[in-house]
C-alpha positions as CSV (number, residue, x, y, z in Angstrom):
1,X,-0.5,-0.2,-0.1
2,X,1.3,3.0,-1.0
3,X,2.8,5.1,2.0
4,X,1.2,8.6,3.5
5,X,3.9,10.0,2.0
6,X,3.5,8.9,-1.6
7,X,-0.7,10.4,-0.5
8,X,1.1,13.3,0.7
9,X,3.2,14.3,-2.2
10,X,0.3,12.7,-5.0
11,X,-2.1,14.9,-3.5
12,X,-0.2,18.3,-3.3
13,X,1.0,17.0,-7.5
14,X,-3.1,16.9,-8.4
15,X,-3.3,20.5,-6.0
16,X,-0.8,22.1,-8.8
17,X,-2.6,20.6,-11.6
18,X,-5.5,21.9,-11.2
19,X,-4.6,25.5,-9.8
20,X,-2.6,25.4,-13.3
21,X,-5.1,24.6,-15.4
22,X,-7.3,27.3,-13.6
23,X,-4.5,29.4,-13.7
24,X,-4.4,28.5,-17.9
25,X,-8.2,29.4,-17.6
26,X,-7.9,33.1,-16.4
27,X,-4.8,33.8,-18.4
28,X,-7.0,33.0,-21.2
29,X,-10.4,34.9,-20.1
30,X,-8.1,37.9,-19.4
31,X,-6.1,37.7,-22.6
32,X,-9.6,36.7,-24.3
33,X,-11.6,39.9,-22.8
34,X,-8.8,42.0,-23.3
35,X,-8.4,41.3,-27.3
36,X,-12.3,41.9,-27.1
37,X,-11.7,45.4,-25.7
38,X,-9.6,46.4,-27.9
39,X,-11.9,45.4,-31.2
40,X,-14.4,47.1,-29.4
41,X,-12.8,50.2,-29.3
42,X,-11.7,50.1,-32.3
43,X,-15.2,49.1,-33.7
44,X,-16.9,52.1,-31.8
45,X,-13.8,54.5,-33.9
46,X,-14.8,53.3,-37.4
47,X,-18.2,54.5,-36.4
48,X,-17.1,58.1,-35.5
49,X,-16.0,58.9,-38.6
50,X,-17.5,62.2,-40.4
51,X,-19.4,60.4,-43.1
52,X,-20.3,56.1,-42.4
53,X,-19.5,53.9,-45.3
54,X,-20.1,49.9,-46.1
55,X,-16.4,49.2,-44.4
56,X,-16.7,51.6,-41.7
57,X,-20.4,49.9,-40.4
58,X,-19.3,46.2,-40.6
59,X,-20.3,44.6,-37.3
60,X,-16.6,42.6,-37.5
61,X,-14.1,43.8,-39.9
62,X,-10.6,42.7,-40.4
63,X,-9.6,46.7,-39.3
64,X,-10.6,45.2,-35.8
65,X,-7.7,43.1,-35.9
66,X,-4.5,44.1,-34.3
67,X,-1.9,44.7,-36.7
68,X,0.8,42.7,-34.6
69,X,-1.6,40.0,-34.7
70,X,0.4,36.4,-35.3
71,X,-0.6,32.7,-36.8
72,X,-1.2,31.3,-33.2
73,X,-3.1,34.4,-32.5
74,X,-5.6,35.0,-35.0
75,X,-8.7,34.0,-33.7
76,X,-11.2,31.5,-36.4
77,X,-14.1,33.0,-35.0
78,X,-13.0,36.5,-35.9
79,X,-11.5,35.9,-38.7
80,X,-14.5,33.9,-39.9
81,X,-16.7,37.1,-38.7
82,X,-14.8,39.5,-40.3
83,X,-15.0,37.4,-44.1
84,X,-19.4,37.0,-43.4
85,X,-19.0,40.9,-43.4
86,X,-17.2,41.6,-46.6
87,X,-19.4,39.0,-48.3
88,X,-22.5,40.5,-48.2
89,X,-21.0,43.7,-50.1
90,X,-20.8,40.4,-53.2
91,X,-24.2,39.5,-52.3
92,X,-26.1,42.9,-53.1
93,X,-24.0,43.1,-56.0
94,X,-24.9,39.6,-57.1
95,X,-28.5,40.3,-56.4
96,X,-29.6,43.6,-57.7
97,X,-29.3,46.4,-60.4
98,X,-29.5,50.0,-59.8
99,X,-33.1,50.2,-58.8
100,X,-33.1,47.7,-56.5
101,X,-34.5,45.3,-58.8
102,X,-33.1,41.7,-59.1
103,X,-30.5,40.9,-62.4
104,X,-31.0,37.4,-63.6
105,X,-28.4,37.0,-65.1
106,X,-25.4,38.2,-62.9
107,X,-27.4,35.9,-60.0
108,X,-26.1,33.4,-61.7
109,X,-22.9,33.9,-62.2
110,X,-21.9,36.0,-58.8
111,X,-24.5,33.7,-56.8
112,X,-21.8,30.5,-57.7
113,X,-19.2,32.5,-56.7
114,X,-20.7,33.5,-53.3
115,X,-22.1,30.5,-52.4
116,X,-18.0,28.4,-53.2
117,X,-17.0,31.2,-50.7
118,X,-19.9,31.0,-48.4
119,X,-19.3,27.1,-48.5
120,X,-15.9,27.2,-47.1
121,X,-16.8,29.7,-44.4
122,X,-18.8,27.3,-43.5
123,X,-16.4,24.8,-43.6
124,X,-14.4,26.4,-41.5
125,X,-16.9,27.4,-38.2
126,X,-17.7,23.2,-38.4
127,X,-13.7,23.1,-37.9
128,X,-14.2,25.6,-35.1
129,X,-17.0,23.8,-34.0
130,X,-15.4,20.8,-34.0
131,X,-11.9,21.1,-32.2
132,X,-14.0,22.2,-29.6
133,X,-15.5,18.7,-29.2
134,X,-12.4,17.3,-29.4
135,X,-11.3,19.9,-26.4
136,X,-14.3,19.3,-23.7
137,X,-13.1,16.0,-21.9
138,X,-9.8,18.0,-21.7
139,X,-11.4,21.0,-20.0
140,X,-14.0,19.5,-18.3
141,X,-13.1,19.0,-14.5
142,X,-11.2,22.8,-14.8
143,X,-14.4,24.5,-16.2
144,X,-16.4,23.2,-13.0
145,X,-14.1,25.4,-10.4
146,X,-14.2,28.2,-12.8
147,X,-16.7,30.8,-13.6
148,X,-15.1,30.9,-16.8
149,X,-16.9,27.4,-19.3
150,X,-13.5,26.7,-20.4
151,X,-14.9,25.4,-23.8
152,X,-16.6,28.6,-24.3
153,X,-12.7,30.2,-24.0
154,X,-11.4,27.5,-26.2
155,X,-14.4,28.4,-29.0
156,X,-13.5,32.0,-29.1
157,X,-9.1,31.3,-28.7
158,X,-9.0,28.5,-31.4
159,X,-6.7,29.9,-33.9
160,X,-6.7,29.6,-37.4
161,X,-3.2,27.3,-36.9
162,X,-4.7,25.4,-34.6
163,X,-7.3,24.3,-36.9
164,X,-4.7,23.3,-39.3
165,X,-2.4,22.0,-36.8
166,X,-5.8,19.5,-35.7
167,X,-5.6,18.4,-39.6
168,X,-1.7,17.2,-39.5
169,X,-1.7,15.7,-36.6
170,X,-4.7,14.0,-37.9
171,X,-3.7,13.2,-41.3
172,X,-6.9,14.4,-43.2
173,X,-4.8,18.4,-44.5
174,X,-5.0,17.2,-47.8
175,X,-8.0,14.7,-48.3
176,X,-11.2,16.9,-49.8
177,X,-13.5,18.6,-48.0
178,X,-10.7,19.4,-45.0
179,X,-10.5,22.5,-43.1
180,X,-7.3,23.7,-45.2
181,X,-8.5,23.4,-48.3
182,X,-11.5,25.5,-47.0
183,X,-9.0,27.8,-46.0
184,X,-6.6,28.3,-48.3
185,X,-9.0,29.1,-51.0
186,X,-11.5,31.0,-48.4
187,X,-7.5,33.1,-48.2
188,X,-7.5,33.1,-52.4
189,X,-10.8,34.8,-52.4
190,X,-10.3,37.1,-49.5
191,X,-6.9,38.4,-51.4
192,X,-8.5,38.7,-55.4
193,X,-10.9,40.7,-53.1
194,X,-8.0,42.6,-51.7
195,X,-6.8,43.4,-55.5
196,X,-9.9,44.5,-56.8
197,X,-10.8,46.9,-53.6
198,X,-7.5,48.8,-54.1
199,X,-8.1,48.3,-57.9
200,X,-11.0,50.9,-58.1
201,X,-9.4,53.3,-55.8
202,X,-6.1,53.3,-57.3
203,X,-7.2,56.1,-59.7
204,X,-10.0,58.5,-58.3
205,X,-10.1,61.7,-58.2
206,X,-12.2,64.2,-55.8
207,X,-15.1,64.2,-58.2
208,X,-15.5,60.6,-57.6
209,X,-14.7,59.3,-61.3
210,X,-11.8,57.0,-62.0
211,X,-9.0,57.8,-63.5
212,X,-7.3,56.6,-66.3
213,X,-9.6,54.9,-68.0
214,X,-13.1,55.1,-69.1
215,X,-16.2,54.7,-66.0
216,X,-17.8,51.8,-68.5
217,X,-14.7,50.1,-68.3
218,X,-13.3,51.1,-65.3
219,X,-15.0,48.1,-62.8
220,X,-13.9,45.1,-65.5
221,X,-9.8,46.3,-65.9
222,X,-10.2,46.6,-61.8
223,X,-11.3,43.3,-61.7
224,X,-8.9,41.4,-64.4
225,X,-6.2,43.0,-63.3
226,X,-6.7,41.4,-59.9
227,X,-8.0,37.9,-61.2
228,X,-4.5,37.7,-63.1
229,X,-2.5,38.8,-59.9
230,X,-4.3,36.4,-57.7
231,X,-6.6,33.7,-59.1
232,X,-5.9,32.5,-63.0
233,X,-2.1,31.4,-62.2
234,X,-4.3,28.9,-59.6
235,X,-7.3,27.8,-61.8
236,X,-7.6,25.8,-64.9
237,X,-8.9,27.2,-68.2
238,X,-12.3,26.0,-67.4
239,X,-12.4,28.3,-64.5
240,X,-10.5,30.9,-66.5
241,X,-13.3,30.7,-69.1
242,X,-16.1,31.3,-66.3
243,X,-14.3,33.5,-64.3
244,X,-14.1,36.1,-67.6
245,X,-18.0,35.4,-67.8
246,X,-18.2,36.4,-64.3
247,X,-16.2,39.4,-64.4
248,X,-18.7,40.7,-67.3
249,X,-21.3,40.9,-65.4
250,X,-20.2,42.9,-62.5
251,X,-22.7,46.1,-62.1
252,X,-21.1,49.4,-62.8
253,X,-18.8,51.6,-61.0
254,X,-21.8,54.3,-60.4
255,X,-23.9,51.3,-59.0
256,X,-20.7,49.9,-56.6
257,X,-20.1,53.5,-55.2
258,X,-23.5,53.7,-54.1
259,X,-23.5,50.5,-52.5
260,X,-19.9,51.9,-50.7
261,X,-21.8,54.8,-49.4
262,X,-25.1,53.6,-48.0
263,X,-27.4,55.4,-50.7
264,X,-30.0,54.2,-51.2
265,X,-31.1,54.3,-54.9
266,X,-34.5,53.0,-54.5
267,X,-35.8,56.1,-52.7
268,X,-37.4,58.8,-54.7
269,X,-35.2,61.9,-53.9
270,X,-32.0,59.3,-55.0
271,X,-31.2,60.7,-58.3
272,X,-31.4,64.2,-57.0
273,X,-28.4,63.6,-53.9
274,X,-24.9,63.4,-55.0
275,X,-22.3,62.1,-52.8
276,X,-20.2,65.1,-51.3
277,X,-16.3,65.7,-52.1
278,X,-15.7,64.6,-48.2
279,X,-17.8,61.6,-49.0
280,X,-16.2,59.8,-51.6
281,X,-12.6,60.8,-50.2
282,X,-13.8,58.9,-46.7
283,X,-14.8,56.4,-48.8
284,X,-11.7,56.5,-50.8
285,X,-9.5,56.4,-47.3
286,X,-12.1,53.6,-46.1
287,X,-11.8,51.5,-48.9
288,X,-7.8,51.6,-49.1
289,X,-8.0,50.8,-44.9
290,X,-10.3,47.8,-45.5
291,X,-7.7,46.8,-48.3
292,X,-4.4,46.8,-45.8
293,X,-5.8,45.0,-43.1
294,X,-7.4,42.4,-44.9
295,X,-3.6,42.2,-47.1
296,X,-2.3,41.9,-43.2
297,X,-4.4,39.0,-42.1
298,X,-3.7,37.4,-45.5
299,X,0.2,37.4,-45.1
300,X,0.0,36.2,-41.7
301,X,-2.0,32.7,-43.3
302,X,0.7,32.8,-46.8
303,X,3.1,32.8,-44.0
304,X,1.7,30.2,-41.9
305,X,1.3,28.0,-45.0
306,X,5.2,28.5,-46.1
307,X,6.1,27.4,-43.2
308,X,4.2,23.8,-42.7
309,X,5.4,23.5,-46.2
310,X,1.4,24.2,-47.8
311,X,0.3,25.3,-50.6
312,X,0.5,29.2,-51.1
313,X,-2.7,31.9,-51.2
314,X,-0.5,34.4,-53.2
315,X,0.6,34.0,-56.6
316,X,4.8,33.4,-56.9
317,X,6.0,37.1,-58.8
318,X,7.5,35.0,-61.6
319,X,7.7,35.3,-65.1
320,X,4.6,33.2,-65.9
321,X,2.4,35.5,-63.7
322,X,3.7,38.4,-66.2
323,X,3.1,36.6,-68.9
324,X,-0.5,36.4,-67.7
325,X,-1.0,39.7,-67.6
326,X,0.6,40.3,-70.8
327,X,-1.5,37.0,-73.1
328,X,-5.2,38.1,-71.2
329,X,-4.7,42.2,-70.9
330,X,-7.3,44.4,-69.1
331,X,-10.4,45.4,-70.3
332,X,-9.8,48.5,-71.9
């Protein structure tokens, strides 16, 4: 039978382990609480801008993610919520014209893209939930001794790196339908969105008109350039042809501008209301800030993939990419 000394030592180890577990939960709770507070402050600052735009009124935005975030601290829940926020913009483009009426030809092509990206988001949300359930038994005892349920903390604390690491350990990373492939293609689509948004306002006057190209082809030019730089090298010829059809379905610059400025085009006086130069300048500034914040997050994920010897998010800066630009010049 174990001696009293052995029993005492075992009890001390159990007590120490319990204290460490509670300490870890408290540390996690404090870190998440601080992160949530910072995000809330950044969100409130967006709402105080002189003119509200689509980017400033987002409930969750990539702008709220700290610029110093690392791959093991890029929270999956926050990243996916921000992705959903951006996807709303493309859903609006797909479903209505200048008068708010549905456009069936546009609906078919752009909704296909919307459904594909949303499917990747949902797949990753499932991965977060699954990972939470797998961790639940490990934190059950600690949850009984703290006012912060560990499983809830874990759901908020799960990073994108946690999802990939779990799949790699299970040998499922490269399986069809894996969370890794969902994350890869979601980030590639977001990279296109970043380039497209930046391209829309790269040459932009205070009068609200693009420079260096005609207004009628400005959107197609920005979309084509963005596609060639971000997605085309990863697509086969079938997808490339499909992409060109989708790009032709993108609405006009005026409609996109109205959507981003939160103008209700169905209102009777909408045609008489012209946005001020200050509002247009705010839109350009908001678009630049948003594109920069999103690109920063994508660079974090891209670096993680490279470290793990996975496929890249960004296209390599190679002669092949330059050849694509020459072989598929922008619409002009």
